[in-house]
Residue frames relative to the residue before (quaternion, step in Angstrom):
aa qw qx qy qz dx dy dz
M 1.0000 0.0000 0.0000 0.0000 0.00 0.00 0.00
I 0.6572 0.4962 -0.3177 0.4701 3.62 0.92 -0.87
S 0.6540 0.5352 -0.3262 0.4235 3.61 0.96 -0.78
D 0.6249 0.5403 -0.3394 0.4498 3.63 1.23 -0.30
L 0.5796 0.6019 -0.3703 0.4058 3.58 1.22 -0.35
P 0.5637 -0.5653 0.4632 0.3848 3.59 -1.19 0.49
G 0.7155 -0.5073 0.2907 0.3824 3.58 -1.19 0.63
R 0.6942 0.4746 -0.2928 0.4551 3.60 0.76 -0.99
A 0.6622 0.4982 -0.3088 0.4668 3.59 0.90 -0.88
K 0.6286 0.5348 -0.3227 0.4634 3.57 1.03 -0.81
N 0.6593 0.5073 -0.3040 0.4643 3.58 0.94 -0.89
Q 0.6737 0.4905 -0.2981 0.4654 3.59 0.95 -0.84
L 0.6173 0.5287 -0.3380 0.4746 3.59 1.11 -0.65
R 0.6357 0.5058 -0.3170 0.4894 3.59 1.03 -0.80
A 0.6377 0.5266 -0.3257 0.4582 3.58 0.99 -0.83
A 0.6495 0.5061 -0.3182 0.4698 3.60 0.94 -0.83
W 0.6433 0.5189 -0.3168 0.4654 3.59 1.01 -0.83
K 0.6658 0.4911 -0.3013 0.4741 3.61 0.91 -0.90
F 0.5981 0.5505 -0.3536 0.4629 3.59 1.11 -0.68
C 0.6621 0.5050 -0.3020 0.4642 3.58 0.89 -0.95
L 0.6766 0.4901 -0.2930 0.4649 3.58 0.93 -0.85
S 0.6241 0.5972 -0.3346 0.3766 3.58 1.09 -0.69
V 0.5808 0.6001 -0.3899 0.3880 3.60 1.14 -0.38
R 0.5806 0.6122 -0.3644 0.3942 3.60 1.24 -0.32
K 0.8088 0.1017 -0.0601 0.5761 3.62 1.17 -0.34
R 0.4308 -0.7155 0.4976 0.2343 3.59 -1.27 0.26
D 0.7138 0.4037 -0.2451 0.5172 3.61 1.12 -0.58
W 0.0981 -0.8492 0.5185 0.0169 3.54 0.04 1.33
E 0.2195 -0.7310 0.6358 0.1146 3.51 -1.22 0.75
L 0.7182 -0.4440 0.3005 0.4435 3.58 -1.24 0.23
V 0.6293 0.5520 -0.3490 0.4212 3.64 0.99 -0.73
D 0.6210 0.5533 -0.3374 0.4409 3.60 1.22 -0.37
Y 0.6680 0.4977 -0.2822 0.4758 3.58 1.27 -0.28
P 0.4849 -0.6471 0.4929 0.3212 3.59 -1.15 0.56
V 0.0666 -0.8192 0.5695 -0.0139 3.59 -0.38 1.26
V 0.1098 -0.7702 0.6270 0.0386 3.54 -1.02 0.91
V 0.1301 -0.7616 0.6302 0.0763 3.58 -0.94 0.91
S 0.0071 0.8089 -0.5867 0.0383 3.55 -0.83 1.00
E 0.4439 -0.6535 0.5431 0.2846 3.52 -1.26 0.51
Q 0.2577 -0.7837 0.5524 0.1189 3.56 -0.91 0.97
E 0.4744 -0.6130 0.5350 0.3361 3.51 -1.25 0.43
I 0.3362 -0.7295 0.5606 0.2011 3.56 -0.98 0.87
N 0.3179 -0.7408 0.5656 0.1740 3.57 -0.83 1.04
S 0.3333 -0.7879 0.4851 0.1811 3.58 -0.30 1.26
S 0.5928 0.5770 -0.3798 0.4140 3.62 1.13 -0.43
L 0.6830 0.4709 -0.2928 0.4754 3.62 1.21 -0.36
T 0.4220 0.7070 -0.4723 0.3147 3.59 1.24 -0.07
G 0.7969 0.2778 -0.2163 0.4909 3.57 -0.89 0.93
T 0.5990 0.5366 -0.3865 0.4515 3.62 1.24 0.03
R 0.6824 -0.4666 0.3653 0.4280 3.54 -1.31 0.10
L 0.6330 0.5161 -0.3270 0.4755 3.57 1.18 -0.53
K 0.1599 -0.7972 0.5793 0.0578 3.55 -0.36 1.26
Q 0.2135 -0.7631 0.5970 0.1253 3.53 -0.84 0.98
H 0.2290 -0.7674 0.5868 0.1198 3.52 -1.00 0.85
R 0.5753 -0.6361 0.4100 0.3103 3.51 -1.14 0.71
Y 0.8053 0.2328 -0.1011 0.5358 3.60 1.01 -0.78
A 0.1182 -0.7567 0.6389 0.0722 3.52 -1.24 0.63
A 0.1324 -0.7517 0.6419 0.0735 3.55 -1.02 0.89
R 0.0540 0.8101 -0.5799 0.0671 3.57 -0.82 0.94
I 0.4385 -0.6421 0.5576 0.2907 3.50 -1.30 0.45
T 0.4810 -0.6797 0.4781 0.2794 3.56 -0.78 1.08
N 0.8433 0.1484 -0.1747 0.4861 3.55 -1.01 1.01
W 0.6877 0.3684 -0.2734 0.5627 3.59 1.25 0.23
W 0.4319 -0.7223 0.4829 0.2420 3.60 -0.99 0.75
L 0.4315 0.6799 -0.4720 0.3589 3.59 1.13 0.60
T 0.0431 0.8193 -0.5646 0.0904 3.57 -0.66 1.15
G 0.1049 -0.7333 0.6614 0.1177 3.49 -1.44 0.06
T 0.1451 -0.8001 0.5772 0.0749 3.58 -1.00 0.74
G 0.0883 0.7909 -0.6022 0.0636 3.54 -1.27 0.46
D 0.6086 -0.5642 0.4171 0.3706 3.53 -1.30 0.24
T 0.7415 0.2228 -0.1682 0.6101 3.58 1.30 -0.28
E 0.6518 -0.4924 0.3826 0.4317 3.58 -1.24 0.28
Q 0.6463 0.5328 -0.3166 0.4451 3.58 0.97 -0.86
Q 0.6548 0.5000 -0.3162 0.4704 3.61 0.95 -0.82
A 0.6330 0.5254 -0.3308 0.4624 3.58 1.02 -0.78
R 0.6557 0.5004 -0.3083 0.4739 3.59 0.97 -0.85
Q 0.6477 0.5165 -0.3191 0.4604 3.60 0.99 -0.82
A 0.6396 0.5119 -0.3214 0.4750 3.58 1.03 -0.80
L 0.6366 0.5104 -0.3227 0.4797 3.58 1.03 -0.78
E 0.6160 0.5438 -0.3448 0.4538 3.61 1.00 -0.77
G 0.6626 0.4983 -0.3011 0.4711 3.59 0.96 -0.87
N 0.6689 0.4920 -0.2971 0.4713 3.58 0.95 -0.88
F 0.6253 0.5256 -0.3319 0.4718 3.58 1.09 -0.74
A 0.6380 0.5239 -0.3247 0.4616 3.59 0.95 -0.88
N 0.6531 0.5024 -0.3125 0.4726 3.61 0.98 -0.82
A 0.6550 0.5069 -0.3107 0.4663 3.59 0.97 -0.86
K 0.6473 0.5163 -0.3169 0.4626 3.58 1.01 -0.80
T 0.6463 0.5087 -0.3111 0.4761 3.59 0.99 -0.85
A 0.6516 0.5082 -0.3117 0.4691 3.60 0.94 -0.87
S 0.6313 0.5347 -0.3205 0.4614 3.56 1.05 -0.79
I 0.6595 0.5002 -0.2981 0.4754 3.56 0.93 -0.92
N 0.6795 0.5056 -0.2856 0.4485 3.60 0.90 -0.96
S 0.7123 0.4383 -0.2592 0.4831 3.59 1.05 -0.71
G 0.4580 -0.6971 0.4402 0.3325 3.58 1.26 -0.25
K 0.5445 0.5941 -0.4050 0.4319 3.57 1.26 0.21
P 0.4987 -0.6600 0.4593 0.3238 3.59 -1.02 0.67
L 0.5310 -0.5856 0.5061 0.3449 3.53 -1.24 0.54
P 0.5477 -0.6062 0.4355 0.3781 3.64 -0.94 0.70
R 0.5003 -0.6456 0.4896 0.3053 3.57 -1.02 0.84
P 0.5644 -0.6052 0.4353 0.3545 3.60 -0.96 0.82
G 0.8017 0.2958 -0.2371 0.4622 3.55 -1.02 0.88
T 0.6188 0.5471 -0.3618 0.4322 3.60 1.18 -0.32
R 0.5156 -0.6258 0.4908 0.3188 3.55 -1.23 0.52
V 0.1490 -0.7833 0.6014 0.0504 3.56 -0.79 1.09
P 0.3580 -0.7518 0.5071 0.2225 3.61 -0.56 1.10
I 0.5690 -0.5591 0.4736 0.3732 3.54 -1.25 0.49
Q 0.1373 -0.7767 0.6099 0.0764 3.56 -0.98 0.87
F 0.2714 -0.7667 0.5648 0.1401 3.51 -0.73 1.10
A 0.5505 -0.6023 0.4648 0.3438 3.54 -1.13 0.66
S 0.6245 -0.5581 0.4082 0.3631 3.53 -1.21 0.57
Q 0.2256 -0.7526 0.6012 0.1460 3.55 -1.27 0.49
E 0.2672 0.8155 -0.4846 0.1696 3.59 1.26 0.27
Q 0.7074 0.4551 -0.2705 0.4684 3.58 0.76 -1.04
V 0.6634 0.5085 -0.3090 0.4537 3.59 0.91 -0.89
K 0.6614 0.5290 -0.3098 0.4321 3.59 0.96 -0.84
R 0.5484 0.6021 -0.4033 0.4172 3.60 1.19 -0.39
H 0.7684 0.2400 -0.1196 0.5811 3.55 1.21 -0.57
S 0.0741 0.8626 -0.4992 0.0347 3.61 0.95 0.82
A 0.6569 0.4887 -0.3247 0.4735 3.62 0.92 -0.78
L 0.6480 0.5034 -0.3088 0.4810 3.59 0.99 -0.83
A 0.6276 0.5363 -0.3353 0.4540 3.60 1.00 -0.81
D 0.6511 0.5045 -0.3173 0.4699 3.60 0.94 -0.84
D 0.6461 0.5136 -0.3106 0.4716 3.57 0.98 -0.88
F 0.6415 0.5352 -0.3036 0.4580 3.58 0.98 -0.91
I 0.6416 0.5270 -0.3166 0.4587 3.56 0.95 -0.90
H 0.7072 0.4587 -0.2600 0.4711 3.60 0.90 -0.91
R 0.7939 0.3789 -0.1820 0.4394 3.58 0.68 -1.10
V 0.7435 0.3660 -0.2210 0.5141 3.62 1.01 -0.70
L 0.7640 0.3662 -0.2033 0.4908 3.57 0.75 -1.03
K 0.2869 -0.7956 0.4825 0.2279 3.57 1.32 -0.36
L 0.4804 0.6317 -0.4502 0.4093 3.56 0.96 0.97
D 0.5380 -0.6064 0.4721 0.3463 3.57 -1.18 0.54
W 0.7718 -0.1232 0.0938 0.6167 3.56 1.11 -0.76
A 0.0227 0.7691 -0.6387 -0.0093 3.54 -1.29 0.32
W 0.3434 -0.6863 0.5941 0.2410 3.56 -1.13 0.66
I 0.0375 0.8005 -0.5965 0.0449 3.57 -0.61 1.09
S 0.2150 -0.7609 0.6034 0.1035 3.52 -1.13 0.78
D 0.7011 -0.4333 0.3493 0.4457 3.54 -1.34 -0.06
E 0.6897 0.4602 -0.2716 0.4886 3.60 1.23 -0.36
S 0.4729 0.6739 -0.4448 0.3526 3.63 1.24 -0.13
S 0.0770 -0.7993 0.5950 0.0337 3.56 -1.05 0.75
L 0.6996 -0.4394 0.3469 0.4440 3.53 -1.32 0.16
W 0.5940 0.5999 -0.3578 0.3992 3.60 1.08 -0.73
D 0.6273 0.5694 -0.3336 0.4135 3.60 1.14 -0.58
F 0.7564 0.4219 -0.1911 0.4618 3.58 1.21 -0.37
H 0.7698 0.2216 -0.1936 0.5664 3.60 1.15 0.49
H 0.3950 -0.7159 0.5303 0.2242 3.57 -1.32 0.19
N 0.4278 0.7169 -0.4559 0.3085 3.60 1.22 0.28
D 0.6114 -0.5709 0.4134 0.3598 3.56 -1.31 0.24
T 0.7765 0.1779 -0.1046 0.5954 3.60 1.23 -0.42
N 0.5062 -0.6314 0.4959 0.3148 3.55 -1.34 0.18
D 0.3061 0.8173 -0.4591 0.1657 3.57 1.31 0.02
M 0.6513 0.5303 -0.3268 0.4332 3.59 0.91 -0.88
L 0.7096 0.4374 -0.2689 0.4826 3.62 0.87 -0.89
I 0.6015 0.5467 -0.3555 0.4614 3.59 1.09 -0.64
A 0.6467 0.5039 -0.3081 0.4827 3.58 1.02 -0.83
K 0.6450 0.5167 -0.3197 0.4634 3.59 1.02 -0.79
I 0.6253 0.5288 -0.3335 0.4672 3.60 1.02 -0.75
K 0.6564 0.5007 -0.3068 0.4735 3.57 0.97 -0.87
E 0.6495 0.5172 -0.3108 0.4627 3.59 1.01 -0.84
V 0.7309 0.4416 -0.2433 0.4600 3.61 0.83 -0.98
Y 0.8254 0.2419 -0.0930 0.5016 3.58 0.81 -1.01
G 0.4153 -0.7297 0.4542 0.2980 3.61 1.25 -0.20
I 0.5982 0.5581 -0.3425 0.4619 3.58 1.21 0.52
D 0.3155 -0.7349 0.5727 0.1800 3.56 -0.98 0.93
V 0.0466 -0.8099 0.5847 -0.0070 3.58 -0.70 1.10
S 0.3267 0.7897 -0.4709 0.2190 3.58 1.25 0.29
D 0.6551 0.5165 -0.3199 0.4491 3.61 1.18 -0.42
I 0.5448 0.5763 -0.4161 0.4450 3.62 1.24 -0.02
K 0.2670 -0.8347 0.4663 0.1208 3.54 0.11 1.40
S 0.6477 0.5324 -0.3248 0.4376 3.61 1.03 -0.72
A 0.2255 -0.7985 0.5062 0.2350 3.57 1.23 -0.64
K 0.3286 0.7537 -0.5065 0.2594 3.60 1.20 0.47
L 0.5006 -0.6752 0.4588 0.2882 3.53 -0.91 0.97
S 0.6013 0.5657 -0.3696 0.4264 3.61 1.04 -0.66
E 0.6715 0.4760 -0.2957 0.4848 3.61 0.98 -0.81
I 0.6353 0.5209 -0.3248 0.4686 3.58 1.03 -0.79
L 0.6630 0.4938 -0.3062 0.4721 3.60 0.93 -0.87
D 0.6077 0.5478 -0.3493 0.4567 3.60 1.05 -0.74
R 0.6750 0.4907 -0.3000 0.4622 3.59 0.90 -0.94
I 0.6476 0.5147 -0.3266 0.4572 3.60 0.87 -0.92
A 0.6701 0.5029 -0.2958 0.4588 3.58 0.88 -0.97
A 0.6564 0.5199 -0.3160 0.4462 3.61 0.91 -0.90
V 0.6738 0.4863 -0.2989 0.4692 3.58 0.91 -0.90
H 0.6835 0.4819 -0.2926 0.4636 3.59 0.93 -0.85
E 0.6365 0.5212 -0.3294 0.4634 3.63 1.09 -0.63
S 0.7052 0.4574 -0.2684 0.4705 3.58 1.05 -0.76
A 0.5956 0.5853 -0.3579 0.4178 3.59 1.26 -0.27
């Protein structure tokens, strides 16, 4: 009977079932969550770029936690790793893990550090990234804005525009780069 239902309805029914089962315990593992594995279309225009597309995606229904791989097994393994990281982060923050089957809203990374330099961030977006606008968070990095194998091109542009070398910032996080630019310009 479940196999006759359309995909979305089937997934929501599984989510409701996993929710009901979840009341029996408090320490949930990945097997307690409704997982869906699907085959993705490969975008041929991205072939050969730094962005590797995988054939399969495994995700938890109603949660934005996923894993990808070239096989279903690899996608599930990637999801297991991401779930383990999410569980550890949940424990470290003192927040409970979302109950299986419940809808988990998308959570955007903080912008606290970036907002300290909002005018500089806007200037950076225009002059270095060559964009009219971009949403950047404290977790955004140079890697998010190109498909090259290295950040060398943007690092050179930062040095050209601001006269500052940021090649030693291994994370390439824009928040750290903006902090350095602001600090150097304030001390000048």
